[in-house]
N, CA, C and O atoms as a MOPAC input file, in Angstrom:
PM7 MOZYME 1SCF
protein

 N     -3.44700 1     3.11300 1    57.03700 1
 C     -2.68900 1     2.18800 1    56.78400 1
 C     -2.30600 1     1.36200 1    57.89500 1
 O     -1.96100 1     1.81800 1    58.98500 1
 N     -2.39000 1    -0.22000 1    57.52300 1
 C     -2.31800 1    -1.32400 1    58.88500 1
 C     -1.27200 1    -2.00900 1    58.46100 1
 O     -0.70100 1    -1.91100 1    57.37400 1
 N     -0.98200 1    -2.86700 1    59.56000 1
 C      0.15900 1    -3.58700 1    59.61500 1
 C     -0.59500 1    -5.04400 1    59.32700 1
 O     -1.10900 1    -5.56900 1    60.31500 1
 N     -0.69000 1    -5.66700 1    58.18500 1
 C     -1.68800 1    -7.02000 1    57.96300 1
 C     -2.76500 1    -6.57100 1    57.20900 1
 O     -2.68800 1    -5.50400 1    56.59900 1
 N     -3.59800 1    -7.15100 1    57.18500 1
 C     -5.28800 1    -7.61000 1    56.22700 1
 C     -5.71200 1    -7.23300 1    57.81200 1
 O     -5.50600 1    -7.73000 1    58.91900 1
 N     -6.57200 1    -5.82300 1    57.16500 1
 C     -7.35900 1    -6.51800 1    58.56600 1
 C     -9.29600 1    -6.75500 1    58.12700 1
 O     -9.88000 1    -5.75300 1    57.71300 1
 N     -9.90900 1    -7.77100 1    58.23500 1
 C    -10.78300 1    -8.05100 1    57.73900 1
 C    -11.80200 1    -7.00300 1    58.34200 1
 O    -12.48300 1    -6.46000 1    57.47200 1
 N    -12.09500 1    -6.54200 1    59.82300 1
 C    -12.39400 1    -5.92000 1    59.98800 1
 C    -13.10700 1    -4.73300 1    59.82900 1
 O    -14.25900 1    -4.29900 1    59.82200 1
 N    -11.75400 1    -4.33200 1    59.68400 1
 C    -11.94600 1    -2.48800 1    58.62000 1
 C    -12.30900 1    -2.63400 1    57.83700 1
 O    -13.15300 1    -1.74000 1    57.90300 1
 N    -12.55000 1    -3.28400 1    56.46900 1
 C    -12.87600 1    -4.14000 1    55.12700 1
 C    -14.47600 1    -4.44400 1    55.41500 1
 O    -15.14600 1    -4.76600 1    54.43300 1
 N    -15.18500 1    -4.35500 1    56.81700 1
 C    -16.56200 1    -4.52000 1    56.92500 1
 C    -17.66200 1    -2.78300 1    56.94700 1
 O    -18.86100 1    -2.50700 1    56.92500 1
 N    -16.64900 1    -2.18900 1    56.98800 1
 C    -17.07900 1    -0.45600 1    57.43700 1
 C    -17.24700 1    -0.21800 1    56.13900 1
 O    -17.77300 1     0.88600 1    56.00300 1
 N    -16.99500 1    -0.86800 1    54.88000 1
 C    -17.15700 1    -0.21900 1    53.86300 1
 C    -18.12500 1    -1.26100 1    52.56900 1
 O    -17.72900 1    -2.38800 1    52.27100 1
 N    -18.89800 1    -0.88000 1    52.18300 1
 C    -20.19400 1    -1.84700 1    51.42100 1
 C    -18.94600 1    -2.72200 1    50.13000 1
 O    -19.14900 1    -3.88800 1    49.78900 1
 N    -17.91500 1    -2.02300 1    49.66400 1
 C    -17.17600 1    -2.62000 1    48.49600 1
 C    -15.55200 1    -2.34500 1    48.58500 1
 O    -14.75000 1    -1.91500 1    47.75500 1
 N    -15.38100 1    -2.90200 1    50.33100 1
 C    -13.96100 1    -2.53900 1    50.75600 1
 C    -13.23900 1    -3.58700 1    50.33600 1
 O    -13.55900 1    -4.77400 1    50.26600 1
 N    -11.70200 1    -2.75300 1    49.91600 1
 C    -10.75400 1    -3.89300 1    49.49200 1
 C     -9.10000 1    -3.25000 1    49.96000 1
 O     -9.05500 1    -2.11700 1    50.43800 1
 N     -8.10200 1    -3.86700 1    49.82300 1
 C     -7.07400 1    -3.90300 1    50.68600 1
 C     -6.26700 1    -4.05700 1    49.19800 1
 O     -6.54300 1    -4.59200 1    48.12400 1
 N     -5.17600 1    -3.32800 1    49.70700 1
 C     -3.38800 1    -3.84100 1    48.81100 1
 C     -2.64400 1    -4.39000 1    49.55100 1
 O     -2.83500 1    -4.48400 1    50.76300 1
 N     -1.60800 1    -4.87300 1    48.89500 1
 C     -0.73600 1    -5.44600 1    50.12200 1
 C      0.66400 1    -5.00600 1    49.54000 1
 O      1.07600 1    -5.37700 1    48.44100 1
 N      1.48200 1    -4.01100 1    50.57100 1
 C      2.82100 1    -4.29100 1    50.14900 1
 C      3.70400 1    -3.59700 1    50.91600 1
 O      3.80900 1    -2.59600 1    51.62400 1
 N      4.62800 1    -5.06000 1    50.24600 1
 C      5.15500 1    -5.35600 1    51.40100 1
 C      6.03400 1    -4.62900 1    51.79700 1
 O      6.41900 1    -3.70600 1    51.08000 1
 N      6.84400 1    -4.96500 1    53.64500 1
 C      7.36200 1    -3.59200 1    54.45700 1
 C      8.60400 1    -4.09800 1    53.80900 1
 O      9.26500 1    -3.06000 1    53.80900 1
 N      9.29300 1    -4.92000 1    53.30700 1
 C     10.54100 1    -4.19000 1    52.73700 1
 C     10.90900 1    -3.51200 1    51.68100 1
 O     12.10600 1    -3.33400 1    51.45600 1
 N      9.76900 1    -2.93700 1    50.72100 1
 C      9.36400 1    -1.34400 1    50.24000 1
 C      9.67400 1    -0.32600 1    50.59200 1
 O     10.06200 1     0.44700 1    49.71600 1
 N      9.65400 1     0.09000 1    51.82900 1
 C      9.98400 1     1.38300 1    52.55800 1
 C     10.93300 1     0.92300 1    53.76000 1
 O     11.12700 1    -0.04000 1    54.50100 1
 N     11.43600 1     2.30700 1    53.47200 1
 C     12.33700 1     2.45600 1    54.21400 1
 C     12.26900 1     3.28400 1    55.34700 1
 O     12.25200 1     4.50300 1    55.52100 1
 N     12.21800 1     1.87700 1    56.37200 1
 C     12.01500 1     2.33900 1    56.99900 1
 C     12.01500 1     2.50200 1    58.58200 1
 O     11.69800 1     1.87400 1    59.59300 1
 N     12.79900 1     4.26200 1    58.02200 1
 C     12.99600 1     5.14900 1    58.38400 1
 C     12.10000 1     6.33600 1    58.85800 1
 O     12.19000 1     7.28000 1    59.64300 1
 N     10.94900 1     5.67400 1    57.75700 1
 C      9.67800 1     6.75900 1    57.12900 1
 C      8.51400 1     5.75100 1    57.34200 1
 O      7.68400 1     5.52900 1    56.46100 1
 N      8.50100 1     5.17400 1    58.51700 1
 C      7.22500 1     4.45500 1    58.78900 1
 C      7.24700 1     4.31000 1    60.47300 1
 O      8.41200 1     4.14000 1    60.83200 1
 N      6.51000 1     4.32200 1    61.36700 1
 C      5.85700 1     4.28800 1    62.52600 1
 C      4.62900 1     3.56100 1    62.84800 1
 O      3.81900 1     3.35600 1    61.94400 1
 N      4.44400 1     3.23000 1    63.80800 1
 C      3.52300 1     1.96500 1    64.29900 1
 C      2.84800 1     2.61200 1    65.69000 1
 O      3.50700 1     3.41900 1    66.34600 1
 N      1.41200 1     2.19200 1    66.13300 1
 C      1.10900 1     2.63200 1    67.36700 1
 C      0.37800 1     0.99600 1    66.92500 1
 O      0.10000 1     0.58300 1    65.79900 1
 N      0.22800 1     0.37800 1    68.12700 1
 C     -0.43200 1    -0.90300 1    68.49500 1
 C     -1.78900 1    -0.42700 1    69.38200 1
 O     -2.07600 1    -0.12300 1    70.54000 1
 N     -2.65800 1    -0.61700 1    67.58800 1
 C     -3.80900 1    -0.62500 1    67.68400 1
 C     -4.21700 1     0.77800 1    66.92000 1
 O     -3.29600 1     1.23800 1    66.24500 1
 N     -5.44600 1     1.53500 1    66.91300 1
 C     -5.47000 1     2.59900 1    66.44000 1
 C     -4.73900 1     3.88900 1    67.01300 1
 O     -4.60000 1     3.99700 1    68.23100 1
 N     -4.28500 1     4.84000 1    66.17300 1
 C     -3.63900 1     6.49700 1    66.66000 1
 C     -4.72800 1     7.24000 1    67.41300 1
 O     -4.11300 1     7.93000 1    68.22600 1
 N     -5.70600 1     7.40100 1    67.52600 1
 C     -6.76500 1     7.89900 1    68.47200 1
 C     -6.89000 1     7.59800 1    69.37200 1
 O     -6.13600 1     8.06500 1    70.22600 1
 N     -7.84300 1     6.69700 1    69.73500 1
 C     -8.07800 1     6.43400 1    70.95200 1
 C     -6.62800 1     5.61800 1    71.91700 1
 O     -6.52200 1     5.37000 1    73.11800 1
 N     -5.56300 1     5.35500 1    70.61300 1
 C     -4.50800 1     5.31300 1    72.15700 1
 C     -3.63500 1     6.41600 1    72.43800 1
 O     -2.61100 1     6.19600 1    73.08500 1
 N     -3.93500 1     7.70500 1    71.99200 1
 C     -3.35300 1     8.48800 1    73.06000 1
 C     -4.56000 1     9.52200 1    73.01800 1
 O     -4.26100 1    10.71400 1    72.94000 1
 N     -5.83100 1     9.18000 1    73.06200 1
 C     -7.19900 1     9.48800 1    73.67500 1
 C     -6.66000 1    10.17600 1    75.55500 1
 O     -5.95100 1     9.60900 1    76.38700 1
 N     -7.05400 1    10.94700 1    75.60300 1
 C     -7.03800 1    11.20200 1    77.45900 1
 C     -8.30100 1    10.17600 1    77.91100 1
 O     -8.26700 1     9.82100 1    79.08900 1
 N     -8.83800 1     9.93100 1    77.51100 1
 C    -10.33800 1     9.04800 1    78.02700 1
 C    -10.10000 1     7.45800 1    78.14500 1
 O    -10.75200 1     6.66900 1    78.82800 1
 N     -8.62200 1     7.09700 1    77.02100 1
 C     -8.06500 1     5.57200 1    77.92700 1
 C     -6.76400 1     5.19000 1    78.54900 1
 O     -5.62000 1     5.17400 1    78.09400 1
 N     -7.30900 1     4.85800 1    79.83100 1
 C     -6.40100 1     4.97200 1    81.03200 1
 C     -5.96800 1     3.81700 1    81.31300 1
 O     -5.81400 1     3.71700 1    82.53000 1
 N     -5.65700 1     2.75200 1    80.67200 1
 C     -4.52500 1     1.77300 1    81.24600 1
 C     -3.83700 1     1.03800 1    81.62800 1
 O     -3.79300 1    -0.16200 1    81.89700 1
 N     -3.08000 1     2.13400 1    81.64500 1
 C     -0.98400 1     1.95700 1    82.25200 1
 C     -0.82400 1     0.94600 1    81.51700 1
 O     -0.36600 1    -0.00800 1    82.14600 1
 N     -1.06300 1     0.70100 1    80.14000 1
 C     -0.48900 1    -0.46700 1    79.29900 1
 C      0.81500 1     0.18600 1    78.24100 1
 O      0.79700 1     0.95100 1    77.27700 1
 N      1.63900 1    -0.36600 1    78.79400 1
 C      2.90700 1     0.39300 1    78.05300 1
 C      3.16500 1     0.88100 1    76.59900 1
 O      4.05300 1     1.60200 1    76.14300 1
 N      2.09000 1     0.24700 1    76.00900 1
 C      1.94400 1     0.43400 1    74.77400 1
 C      0.96400 1     1.67400 1    73.84100 1
 O      0.82100 1     1.86700 1    72.63400 1
 N      0.41900 1     2.34600 1    75.05700 1
 C     -0.51000 1     3.68300 1    75.06900 1
 C      0.24400 1     4.72500 1    74.67500 1
 O      1.42800 1     4.41400 1    74.54300 1
 N     -0.07900 1     6.16200 1    74.37400 1
 C      0.92500 1     7.13100 1    73.82900 1
 C      1.89700 1     7.06100 1    73.38300 1
 O      2.79000 1     7.86100 1    73.66000 1
 N      2.05800 1     5.98000 1    72.45700 1
 C      3.54200 1     5.85100 1    71.92600 1
 C      3.61300 1     4.81100 1    70.60400 1
 O      2.94500 1     3.83400 1    70.26600 1
 N      4.47800 1     5.34500 1    70.17200 1
 C      4.43600 1     4.89000 1    68.53200 1
 C      5.92300 1     4.62400 1    68.87000 1
 O      6.57700 1     5.13000 1    69.78100 1
 N      6.42200 1     3.47700 1    67.68800 1
 C      7.54500 1     2.39600 1    67.61100 1
 C      8.01700 1     2.39400 1    65.62800 1
 O      7.74800 1     2.35400 1    64.42800 1
 N      8.63100 1     2.45100 1    66.41200 1
 C      9.59100 1     2.02400 1    65.16500 1
 C      9.71500 1     0.21000 1    64.67100 1
 O      9.96900 1    -0.64700 1    65.51700 1
 N      9.51200 1    -0.09600 1    63.34900 1
 C      9.49700 1    -1.11500 1    63.15800 1
 C      9.88800 1    -2.31700 1    63.86200 1
 O      9.14400 1    -3.29400 1    63.96100 1
 N     11.22400 1    -2.24100 1    64.42300 1
 C     12.19400 1    -3.31600 1    64.72500 1
 C     11.23000 1    -2.82300 1    67.24700 1
 O     10.77900 1    -3.40100 1    68.23600 1
 N     11.42000 1    -2.06700 1    66.95300 1
 C     10.55200 1    -2.14000 1    68.42200 1
 C      9.11500 1    -2.33500 1    68.45900 1
 O      8.45700 1    -2.34700 1    69.50000 1
 N      8.46500 1    -2.54500 1    66.82500 1
 C      7.20200 1    -3.03200 1    67.02600 1
 C      6.63300 1    -4.38700 1    66.85000 1
 O      5.50000 1    -4.74100 1    67.17600 1
 N      7.68800 1    -5.20000 1    66.21800 1
 C      7.59800 1    -6.48500 1    66.32300 1
 C      8.48100 1    -6.87900 1    68.27000 1
 O      8.25700 1    -7.84400 1    69.00100 1
 N      9.38300 1    -5.74900 1    68.49800 1
 C      8.73100 1    -6.74700 1    70.30200 1
 C      7.23300 1    -6.58100 1    71.21000 1
 O      6.81100 1    -7.13700 1    72.22400 1
 N      6.81500 1    -5.77900 1    70.51400 1
 C      5.96400 1    -5.47200 1    71.21000 1
 C      4.59000 1    -6.47900 1    70.79800 1
 O      3.59100 1    -6.60700 1    71.50500 1
 N      4.81400 1    -7.09500 1    69.56700 1
 C      3.91400 1    -8.07600 1    69.03500 1
 C      4.55000 1    -9.80800 1    69.47800 1
 O      3.91900 1   -10.84400 1    69.69100 1
 N      5.97400 1    -9.53700 1    69.48700 1
 C      5.99600 1   -10.57600 1    69.79000 1
 C      5.49200 1   -11.13900 1    71.43200 1
 O      5.13000 1   -12.27100 1    71.75100 1
 N      5.63500 1    -9.80200 1    72.36600 1
 C      4.79000 1    -9.67300 1    74.36900 1
 C      3.99200 1    -9.50300 1    73.91700 1
 O      4.74900 1    -9.32900 1    72.96200 1
 N      2.53600 1    -9.24800 1    73.32800 1
 C      1.13900 1    -9.34700 1    73.05200 1
 C      0.54000 1    -9.47700 1    72.59800 1
 O     -0.61100 1    -9.19900 1    72.93700 1
 N      1.03300 1   -10.30300 1    70.83500 1
 C      0.81700 1   -10.98600 1    69.77200 1
 C     -0.66700 1    -9.45800 1    69.28400 1
 O     -1.38400 1    -8.56000 1    69.72400 1
 N     -0.15600 1   -10.35100 1    67.88600 1
 C     -1.07300 1    -9.35500 1    66.91600 1
 C     -2.99700 1    -8.53800 1    67.33700 1
 O     -4.03900 1    -9.08400 1    66.97100 1
 N     -2.96200 1    -7.77700 1    67.79700 1
 C     -4.06200 1    -7.42500 1    68.01600 1
 C     -5.19200 1    -7.71200 1    67.35300 1
 O     -5.86000 1    -6.86200 1    66.76300 1
 N     -5.37700 1    -8.53100 1    67.39400 1
 C     -6.79400 1    -9.21900 1    66.62700 1
 C     -8.59400 1    -9.12700 1    67.57900 1
 O     -9.78900 1    -9.24900 1    67.30800 1
 N     -7.92000 1    -8.90600 1    68.47700 1
 C     -9.34500 1    -8.00300 1    69.15700 1
 C     -9.35000 1    -9.16300 1    71.12100 1
 O    -10.02100 1    -9.03600 1    72.14500 1
 N     -8.08400 1   -10.26700 1    70.64800 1
 C     -8.12900 1   -10.85200 1    71.86500 1
 C     -6.27600 1   -11.04900 1    72.27800 1
 O     -5.52900 1   -10.73100 1    71.35300 1
 N     -5.82600 1   -11.37500 1    73.14500 1
 C     -4.08200 1   -10.95400 1    73.56400 1
 C     -4.31900 1   -12.67800 1    73.78700 1
 O     -5.24800 1   -13.45500 1    74.01000 1
 N     -2.42200 1   -12.71600 1    73.50900 1
 C     -1.89400 1   -13.97100 1    73.63300 1
 C     -2.22000 1   -14.80300 1    74.72200 1
 O     -2.11400 1   -16.01700 1    74.55300 1
 N     -2.64000 1   -14.31700 1    75.93100 1
 C     -3.06700 1   -13.86500 1    77.60800 1
 C     -4.61100 1   -14.82100 1    77.24200 1
 O     -4.83700 1   -15.88000 1    77.82700 1
 N     -5.53700 1   -14.25500 1    76.23200 1
 C     -6.76400 1   -14.68500 1    76.27600 1
 C     -7.52100 1   -13.51100 1    76.65400 1
 O     -8.73100 1   -13.47800 1    76.42800 1
 N     -6.99200 1   -12.65600 1    77.14400 1
 C     -7.74900 1   -11.67000 1    77.09200 1
 C     -8.54300 1   -10.78200 1    75.61000 1
 O     -8.06900 1   -10.84200 1    74.47600 1
 N     -9.92100 1    -9.93600 1    76.01300 1
 C    -10.27300 1    -8.67400 1    74.99400 1
 C     -9.35100 1    -8.03800 1    75.13700 1
 O     -8.72400 1    -7.70600 1    76.14300 1
 N     -9.17700 1    -7.74600 1    73.61800 1
 C     -8.45200 1    -6.10900 1    73.24600 1
 C     -9.66700 1    -5.43500 1    73.12400 1
 O    -10.81000 1    -5.88300 1    73.22000 1
 N     -9.23700 1    -4.18300 1    72.87600 1
 C    -10.38100 1    -2.99300 1    72.56500 1
 C     -9.93800 1    -2.79900 1    70.91800 1
 O    -10.74600 1    -2.24500 1    70.17200 1
 N     -8.52800 1    -3.31200 1    70.34300 1
 C     -8.54000 1    -2.74400 1    69.01100 1
 C     -7.95200 1    -4.15500 1    68.27300 1
 O     -7.07200 1    -4.89300 1    68.71600 1
 N     -8.71300 1    -4.29700 1    67.01000 1
 C     -7.94900 1    -5.20400 1    66.05900 1
 C     -6.82400 1    -5.37100 1    65.48900 1
 O     -6.45800 1    -6.54400 1    65.41800 1
 N     -6.01000 1    -4.43500 1    64.96700 1
 C     -4.45200 1    -3.79600 1    63.95000 1
 C     -3.83200 1    -3.20600 1    64.82300 1
 O     -4.18000 1    -2.88000 1    65.95800 1
 N     -2.20400 1    -2.96300 1    63.88500 1
 C     -1.94700 1    -1.82300 1    64.38700 1
 C     -1.87000 1    -0.93900 1    63.34100 1
 O     -1.64600 1    -1.29800 1    62.18500 1
 N     -2.01700 1     0.02300 1    63.63000 1
 C     -1.80900 1     1.25200 1    63.02700 1
 C     -0.49200 1     1.53700 1    61.84300 1
 O      0.62300 1     1.18600 1    62.23100 1
 N     -0.56700 1     2.01900 1    60.74300 1
 C      0.68400 1     2.02500 1    60.16000 1
 C      1.04500 1     3.34600 1    60.22300 1
 O      0.28300 1     3.56000 1    61.16600 1
 N      1.52600 1     4.36900 1    60.04400 1
 C      1.72700 1     5.57200 1    59.31300 1
 C      2.94100 1     5.93700 1    58.54200 1
 O      4.12100 1     5.77500 1    58.85100 1
 N      2.40500 1     6.47700 1    57.44700 1
 C      3.76900 1     6.63300 1    56.37500 1
 C      4.07600 1     7.75800 1    56.30100 1
 O      3.16700 1     8.51300 1    56.64600 1
 N      5.04000 1     8.26800 1    55.97600 1
 C      5.76800 1     9.74300 1    56.38100 1
 C      6.23800 1     9.85800 1    54.96900 1
 O      7.01500 1    10.81200 1    54.96200 1
 N      6.13700 1     9.29500 1    53.63300 1
 C      6.84800 1     9.14300 1    52.57000 1
 C      5.45500 1     8.85200 1    51.46700 1
 O      4.83900 1     7.81800 1    51.72800 1
 N      5.07300 1     9.44900 1    50.60600 1
 C      4.58500 1     8.79700 1    49.87400 1
 C      5.48000 1     8.37800 1    48.48400 1
 O      4.82100 1     8.74700 1    47.51200 1
 N      6.31700 1     7.95600 1    48.20100 1
 C      7.25700 1     7.28600 1    47.83400 1
 C      6.15200 1     5.78800 1    46.91300 1
 O      5.58900 1     5.74500 1    45.81900 1
 N      6.24900 1     5.07000 1    47.73300 1
 C      6.22900 1     3.49000 1    48.03700 1
 C      5.01000 1     3.70500 1    47.54700 1
 O      4.72400 1     3.11300 1    46.50600 1
 N      3.98700 1     4.61300 1    48.18300 1
 C      2.36300 1     3.89300 1    47.98800 1
 C      2.21600 1     4.79600 1    46.87600 1
 O      1.10900 1     4.44300 1    46.46800 1
 N      2.65900 1     5.90200 1    45.96400 1
 C      2.00200 1     6.14100 1    44.49600 1
 C      2.31400 1     5.41000 1    44.27500 1
 O      1.29600 1     4.89900 1    43.80800 1
 N      3.27800 1     4.48600 1    44.14100 1
 C      3.87400 1     2.88000 1    43.09200 1
 C      2.69000 1     1.80400 1    43.12500 1
 O      2.52000 1     0.80800 1    42.42200 1
 N      1.79900 1     2.42000 1    44.35200 1
 C      0.60600 1     0.95100 1    44.23800 1
 C     -0.55500 1     1.89200 1    44.09000 1
 O     -1.63400 1     1.44600 1    44.48000 1
 N     -0.54100 1     3.13300 1    43.59100 1
 C     -2.09600 1     3.23400 1    43.64100 1
 C     -2.90100 1     2.80700 1    42.29900 1
 O     -2.54300 1     2.42300 1    41.18600 1
 N     -3.70100 1     2.96400 1    42.69400 1
 C     -4.99000 1     2.03400 1    41.11500 1
 C     -5.04000 1     3.34500 1    39.98700 1
 O     -5.67400 1     3.23300 1    38.93800 1

């Protein structure tokens, strides 16, 4: 899952779609976030010493990172190119997701 819509991911699929689940539906203790995709974020191949590397965040912590660096849409607040385009959400409880399944 991603925090917010990500048109770029939708292009991976012929008939890509998405659902929106309000953050207020979740118990915030059952979700965590990575600034960018979890796998490259924790990869030993990426060594740029960014504070958000190799870190998962709770919701309020993620808001602080977004405030500092902007939403990762490929360009930082400072105009730098970013290698990622979304915030990944790890959901640790299926209760809410099950209510939204088609």
